[in-house]
C-alpha positions as CSV (number, residue, x, y, z in Angstrom):
1,M,121.8,-49.0,34.0
2,T,120.3,-48.4,37.3
3,T,117.1,-46.2,38.1
4,Q,117.0,-43.2,40.0
5,P,115.3,-44.8,43.1
6,E,118.0,-47.8,42.8
7,R,120.8,-45.2,42.7
8,L,119.2,-43.2,45.5
9,H,118.8,-46.4,47.7
10,H,122.5,-47.3,47.0
11,L,123.7,-43.8,48.0
12,L,121.6,-43.8,51.0
13,D,122.9,-47.1,52.2
14,R,126.5,-46.1,51.6
15,A,125.9,-42.8,53.4
16,R,124.2,-44.6,56.5
17,R,127.2,-47.1,56.7
18,G,129.6,-44.2,56.7
19,V,131.5,-45.4,53.7
20,I,130.1,-42.8,50.9
21,L,132.8,-41.1,48.8
22,P,132.6,-37.4,48.3
23,A,131.6,-37.6,44.6
24,E,128.8,-40.0,45.7
25,G,127.9,-37.4,48.4
26,E,127.5,-34.7,45.9
27,A,125.3,-37.2,43.7
28,L,123.1,-38.0,46.7
29,A,122.7,-34.1,47.3
30,E,121.8,-33.4,43.8
31,L,119.2,-36.2,43.9
32,V,117.7,-34.9,47.1
33,A,117.4,-31.4,45.5
34,E,115.7,-32.8,42.5
35,L,113.3,-34.6,44.7
36,E,112.5,-31.6,46.8
37,A,111.7,-29.8,43.6
38,R,109.5,-32.3,42.4
39,I,107.6,-32.3,45.8
40,E,107.4,-28.5,45.6
41,R,105.8,-28.9,42.2
42,V,103.2,-31.2,43.4
43,R,102.4,-28.9,46.4
44,N,102.1,-26.0,43.9
45,E,99.7,-27.9,41.9
46,H,97.6,-29.3,44.8
47,T,96.5,-25.8,46.2
48,P,93.0,-24.9,47.4
49,G,90.8,-23.4,44.8
50,H,88.4,-20.3,45.5
51,D,85.1,-21.8,44.1
52,W,82.9,-21.0,47.2
53,S,80.0,-22.8,45.5
54,W,81.7,-26.2,45.6
55,K,80.4,-28.8,47.9
56,S,82.3,-31.8,48.9
57,F,81.0,-35.4,48.8
58,G,82.4,-38.4,50.6
59,C,84.8,-36.2,52.5
60,T,86.7,-37.7,55.2
61,H,87.7,-34.2,57.0
62,K,84.7,-34.2,59.2
63,G,83.1,-30.9,58.1
64,Q,86.5,-29.3,58.3
65,H,87.2,-28.9,54.6
66,K,87.6,-25.4,53.3
67,A,88.1,-25.6,49.6
68,Q,88.6,-27.9,46.6
69,C,91.9,-28.9,45.6
70,V,92.8,-27.3,42.2
71,G,95.0,-30.2,41.1
72,C,92.8,-33.2,41.8
73,G,89.3,-32.0,42.6
74,A,89.3,-33.4,46.0
75,C,88.6,-31.8,49.3
76,H,91.6,-29.9,50.2
77,P,93.7,-31.0,51.9
78,C,93.7,-33.6,49.3
79,P,94.9,-37.3,49.5
80,T,98.2,-36.2,47.7
81,L,99.1,-33.6,50.3
82,T,98.1,-35.8,53.1
83,A,100.2,-38.6,51.7
84,L,103.2,-36.2,51.5
85,D,102.6,-34.9,55.0
86,T,102.2,-38.1,56.9
87,Q,105.2,-39.7,58.2
88,T,105.7,-43.4,57.9
89,A,107.5,-45.7,60.4
90,P,110.9,-46.6,59.0
């Protein structure tokens, strides 16, 4: 049995080569929708808090931090959101 990442990789490869079957296209769309929902849940968890007494230590935002991340306690935007928002080279 293949894992979800393996299945996604397989379907993306077939789509890029232009040989994806209609049923595989539907499966790919379902996987993408599921991944989008997971990303949205992570974004909803990693939101800025409203504790104005919070002080950041070791912040890399050069004094531009505004609040603490509710999800992980780091300076917001936290490393999790930064990773989601940073594009990597293909």
